[in-house]
C-alpha positions in Angstrom: -197.7 -202.8 -20.3 -197.4 -206.1 -22.2 -199.4 -207.4 -25.1 -198.8 -210.0 -27.7 -200.3 -212.6 -30.0 -199.0 -216.1 -29.1 -198.9 -219.2 -31.2 -198.7 -222.7 -29.8 -197.3 -224.7 -32.7 -198.7 -228.0 -33.8 -197.1 -230.8 -31.8 -195.9 -228.5 -29.0 -197.0 -227.6 -25.5 -195.5 -224.1 -25.2 -195.7 -220.8 -27.2 -192.4 -219.2 -27.9 -191.6 -216.4 -25.4 -188.8 -215.1 -23.2 -188.5 -215.0 -19.4 -190.3 -212.1 -17.8 -190.0 -211.4 -14.1 -193.0 -210.0 -12.2 -192.8 -207.7 -9.2 -195.2 -208.0 -6.2 -198.6 -206.3 -6.6 -202.0 -206.9 -5.1 -203.9 -206.8 -8.3 -203.4 -208.5 -11.7 -205.5 -207.6 -14.7 -205.2 -209.5 -18.0 -207.0 -209.2 -21.3 -207.2 -212.2 -23.5 -208.9 -213.7 -26.6 -209.0 -217.2 -27.9 -209.3 -217.6 -31.6 -211.3 -220.2 -33.6 -208.2 -222.4 -33.9 -208.1 -222.9 -30.1 -211.2 -225.0 -30.3 -210.7 -228.7 -30.9 -212.9 -231.8 -30.6 -212.2 -235.0 -28.6 -211.3 -236.8 -31.8 -208.5 -234.3 -32.6 -206.4 -235.6 -29.8 -204.6 -238.9 -29.4 -204.4 -238.6 -25.6 -206.3 -236.7 -22.9 -205.7 -233.0 -22.3 -205.7 -231.0 -19.1 -206.6 -227.4 -18.7 -204.8 -225.3 -21.3 -203.3 -222.1 -19.9 -203.7 -218.6 -21.3 -201.7 -216.4 -18.9 -200.8 -215.9 -15.3 -198.0 -215.5 -12.9 -196.0 -217.4 -10.2 -195.6 -216.2 -6.6 -192.0 -217.1 -6.3 -189.7 -218.9 -8.7 -191.5 -222.3 -9.0 -195.0 -222.0 -10.7 -195.9 -225.5 -9.6 -195.6 -224.4 -6.0 -197.5 -221.1 -6.0 -199.2 -219.5 -9.0 -202.5 -218.2 -10.5 -203.5 -218.7 -14.1 -206.5 -218.4 -16.5 -207.1 -221.5 -18.4 -209.4 -223.0 -21.0 -210.9 -226.2 -22.5 -213.3 -226.5 -25.4 -217.0 -227.2 -24.8 -216.9 -230.3 -26.9 -220.6 -230.2 -27.9 -220.6 -226.5 -28.7 -218.3 -225.4 -31.6 -216.2 -222.3 -30.7 -217.2 -222.2 -27.1 -214.8 -222.7 -24.2 -214.9 -223.4 -20.4 -212.8 -220.8 -18.6 -210.9 -221.9 -15.5 -209.1 -220.3 -12.7 -206.1 -222.5 -12.2 -204.2 -222.2 -8.9 -201.1 -223.9 -7.4 -200.8 -223.3 -3.6 -198.0 -224.9 -1.7 -197.6 -227.4 -4.5 -201.2 -228.5 -4.5 -203.3 -227.9 -7.7 -206.8 -226.4 -7.7 -208.9 -225.6 -10.8 -212.3 -223.9 -10.9 -214.7 -223.8 -13.9 -215.9 -220.2 -13.7 -217.5 -219.3 -17.0 -218.2 -220.1 -20.6 -216.7 -217.9 -23.3 -216.7 -217.7 -27.1 -214.0 -217.5 -29.7 -212.9 -214.1 -31.1 -214.2 -212.0 -28.2 -211.8 -210.1 -26.0 -212.2 -210.6 -22.2 -210.7 -209.2 -19.1 -210.0 -211.0 -15.8 -208.8 -209.4 -12.6 -207.2 -211.1 -9.6 -207.2 -209.1 -6.3 -205.2 -210.5 -3.4 -206.8 -209.4 -0.1 -208.5 -210.8 3.0 -206.5 -214.0 3.0 -207.5 -215.0 -0.5 -208.1 -214.1 -4.1 -211.1 -212.1 -5.5 -211.7 -212.8 -9.2 -214.0 -210.9 -11.6 -214.2 -210.9 -15.4 -216.1 -209.5 -18.3 -216.1 -208.8 -22.0 -214.0 -205.8 -23.1 -216.5 -204.4 -25.6 -219.6 -204.3 -23.4 -217.8 -203.4 -20.1 -220.0 -205.8 -18.1 -218.1 -207.4 -15.4 -219.2 -210.3 -13.2 -218.0 -211.3 -9.8 -216.6 -214.8 -10.2 -215.9 -215.3 -6.5 -213.6 -215.4 -3.6 -211.0 -218.2 -3.4 -209.5 -219.0 0.0 -205.9 -219.3 -1.1 -203.6 -217.2 1.0 -201.0 -215.9 -1.4 -198.6 -213.1 -0.5 -197.7 -211.3 -3.7 -193.9 -211.5 -4.2 -191.5 -211.6 -7.1 -192.3 -214.3 -9.6 -192.5 -215.1 -13.3 -195.1 -214.2 -16.0 -196.6 -217.5 -17.1 -197.4 -217.7 -20.8 -199.8 -219.9 -23.0 -199.5 -223.6 -22.6 -201.4 -226.6 -24.2 -201.8 -228.8 -21.1 -202.2 -232.5 -20.4 -200.6 -235.4 -22.2 -201.5 -234.3 -25.7 -199.7 -231.7 -27.7 -201.5 -229.0 -29.8 -203.2 -230.7 -32.7 -202.5 -227.7 -35.0 -201.2 -224.2 -34.7 -203.3 -222.2 -32.1 -203.2 -218.5 -31.9 -204.4 -216.5 -28.9 -204.0 -212.9 -27.6 -202.9 -212.0 -24.1 -202.2 -208.6 -22.5 -201.3 -207.6 -19.0 -202.8 -204.2 -18.0 
């Protein structure tokens, strides 16, 4: 099992972490929590931002070819709320799906199951054990050796201040 608090430092894209290979499996389960300092307003950035990444894994050695991740962006008109995304690279093509709205300082779990020629995704809050079916995504991944993908502040902008978040692979 893996669990850790990560910090994306002000002016950076990446959190500090090592390289961690991942073995093939048909199910990935991650717990995560975004803190208050992961929320930012449009005026806090000098450039645009893409989807920020929480955690995920590649299917093979190149994450921009085949990978699945959980990502976030702030809901700009709702302080301390975030859009949650499923972020997929398949054969070098990028897909992102806005799947839920979440709040700061609450622990969530998301599960990816690879079956039937695609990916089933469900998620929920850790404390109340209510899980919702997010959906089936028609991306035909074959689980294989890859890399754990760690937190990343996406887009052209860098993190406007230090941002802490929690991620755990079950």
